[in-house]
N, C-alpha and C positions, 0 to 999 in steps of 0.2 A: 412538579406543580405547573398547572396550566391555568392561565388567567385570561378570560375572554373580556378584554377591556371595552371593545365595541363590537358591533356586528361584523366589522371588517378586520379586526385586529386580535391576534392571539399572542400572548407572551408565555414562554415556556422556560422553566428553570429545572435543571437536572443535575444531580451530583451523586457520585458513587465512590466507594473505597473498599479495599480489601487488604488482608494480610495473610501471609502463608509461611509455613515452615517446610523447607525442602531438604531431604537427605538423599544422597546418592553415592554410589561407588564408582570411582573413576580409575581407568587403567592408564597410568602415567608413565611416559618414557623416562628412564634414568640413565645417566652416563656411566654408571657402575653396574657390574653384574647384579641381578639377572637382566638388566637393561629395561625392564618395565615392572611396575608394581601396582597392586590395587591400593588406592588411597581413598579413605572415607572423606566425604565432603558434606557439610551441613551449613545452610544459610537461611536467613529470613528475607522475605520480600514484602514490599508494601507499595500500593499505588492508589492514587485518588485523582478524580477529575471533577470539574464543574463546567457546565454548559448553559449558555443563555441563547434564546432564539426569539426573534420577532417575525411573525408572519402577517402580511398585510394583503388583503384583497382589494385591488384597485377597481376592477369591474368584472363582469361575467367572463371576460376573455383575457384578463390580465391579473397577475398576482406577483408578489415579491417576498423574499425572506432574507434575513440577516442573522448570522449565527456566529457566536464567539465561544471559544473553547480553551480550556487550560488543563494540562495533565502533569502530574509529578510522579516519578517512579524511582524507587530505591530497591536494589537487589544486588546479587553477586554474579560475577561472570567466571571466567576460567580461574580455577584454584582459589576460589573465594575472594577474588578481587572486588572490592566495593565499587558499585556503579550507580550513577544517578542520571536521570534524564528529565529535563523540563521542556514542555511543548506548549506553545501558544499558537492559536489558529483563528483566523477570521475568514468567513465565506459569505458571499452575496450572490443571489441569483434572481432573475427577473424573467417572467414569461408574459408574452402579449401576442395578440392576433394582429396580423398584417393583411388587410383586405379580407376577402371572403374565403381564401384558400390557403393561407399560410399562418403558421404559428411559430414564433421565434422564441427560443430560450437562450439566455446568455448569463454568464456569471464570472466573478473574479474571486480569487482566493490568495491568501498569504499565510505561510506557516514558518515559524522560527523555532529551532530546537537548540538547546544548550545542554551539554552533558559533561560528565566528569568521571574518570576512572583512575584507580590507583593500581598500577600493574603489580604483579606478584613479585615477591622477593624470596626465591626458593632457598632451601638449604643446600649445602655443597653437594654436587652431583646430580641435582634435579634441574630440569629445564625451566625456562622462564616464559612468561607471556608479557609482551611489551606493546605499548602504543602511546601516543601523546596523551597527556593527562586531561586536557580540555579541548573541546571543539564546538564551535557555533556554526550552524547551518541554516539556510533559508530555502524555501520553495515558493515561488510566485507563479500563479497560473491564471489562465483565462480560457473560457470555452464559449462556443456559440453553436446552436443547432437550429436548423430550419426544417419544419415539417410541412411539406407541400402536398396539397390534395390535387394531383394531376387530373383525376376524375373523382369528384366528390363522392364519398361513400364506397368507392371501388378501387382506386389506385392511389397510393401514397408513396412519395419519395422523401426520405429523411436523411439529411446530410449535415455533417458538422465536424468540428475539430476542437481539440484541446491543445493549448500552447502552454508550455511550462519552461521556466528557467530555475535552475537550482545550483547549489554550490558544489555538486558532485560531477554532473555531466553537462552543465550549462544549459543549452537550449534543446528542447524536445518538442516534437509535433506529433499528435495522435489523431489523424483524420479517420472518419468513418462514413459509410454510406449504406442505406437500407432501402429496399424496394418491397412494398407490401401490396399484394393484389387480392382483392375480395370479389371474385366474379359473381357470387350470390351470397345469401345469408348463411349458407351451410358450409362454404369452403373458403379457405384463406391460404395463400401461398406467399412465402417471403424468402428473400435472400439478402445477405449482408456481407460487407468486407470492412474490417477495422484493423487499425494498428495500435499496439500498446507497448509500453516499455516498463521495465523494472530498473529504476535508478540504482546506482551503487549505494552501498552502506559504508559507514565509518570503518567497519571491520575489514572490508575488502580493500580500502584505500590506506589504512593506517596501521593495522595490527601485524605483529609477528608472533606466530604460535609454533612451539616445538611439537612436532607431530609424532616422531618415531626415532628411537635409538637403535642403531644396527651394529653388529660386530664387524670389525675390519681385519681380524687376524693379527692385531697388535694389541698392546695393553690399552690403547686408546679407542673408545667407541666413536662411531660416526653418528651425527645428529641430522635428521631430516626436518627442515623447518618449512612451514607455510608462510611465505613472504607476501606482504601486501603489495599492491600495485597502485601507485598514485595516479596512473593513467587509465585505471579501470573504467570502461565505458558501459553504457546501459545494455542490458539484454533486451532484444527486440522480438516482437511477435506480430505476425500478420494472420488474422483469423478470418476464415471463410465459413459461412453458414447458409444452409438451405433448410427450409421447413415447410410443413404442410399441416393444416388443421382442418378436420372435418367434424361437423356437428350433425350426426344422424337424427338426433331428436332434441327437444328443448332441454332435456335433462342430462344429455351425454355429449361430450366432445372428446376427440382423440387427436393427439399431437405426434408428429414424427419429425425429428430434427437430425441433420447430419452436419458434422463439423470437420474442418481440415485446418490445422494450425501449423504454420511455418515459423521456426525460431532461428534467430541469428545471434551471434556473439554470446552464446551460453558459456558460463564459467563453472568450473568444477574441479 
């Protein structure tokens, strides 16, 4: 639902929900011969969300938006363990012109999640999946971007950064810079450098999962477990891009882009 309350204001409300039935065959490690078995697994999943947004036009060079979001999820995880997740999120951003050659965009956001899981209680001889039953997490962020027309209509420099604090890896900074050159109406060249992170998840800091049962040459089997790391840090990416666009005619444009990505602290 979109409601145009005034010439400068738009209110939006959106909601969605789904339900599903999932069936799968899992190959589960067992501590008794033959050490692994195929186990059928079936579970139901359901999710729904609601979103509200207010967009306001301040002037021809300035606008702002405020968005509020809530999501609820129910499903199963390893060995049909019931899992639920509640997410509440609020975001604000504001764009405005600064002088004749700059456009500033900035924003703030906050997300809170609360989940619950009931670890599996296997029969004798089968492995288990364990993790704390409840966890609450937060993600607070802010960003700012400055679009500077070094040569109006010809050369733009866009620089910015996102700053985030979360309950997994604490403080993160994601700066970026982009240079855009348009020597004439038919050609554009650009280059950019940006940093991004993937913050850890609850599964990587909290969970213990039995992965494989192995023979030991004795009546007792060995068990390989995936053990969580409470000091898991973010995976990092520095991305480089070069691009060229040519428009040989009013109805045709061609793009060529090249990317080089460098990753650190990958987990696997």
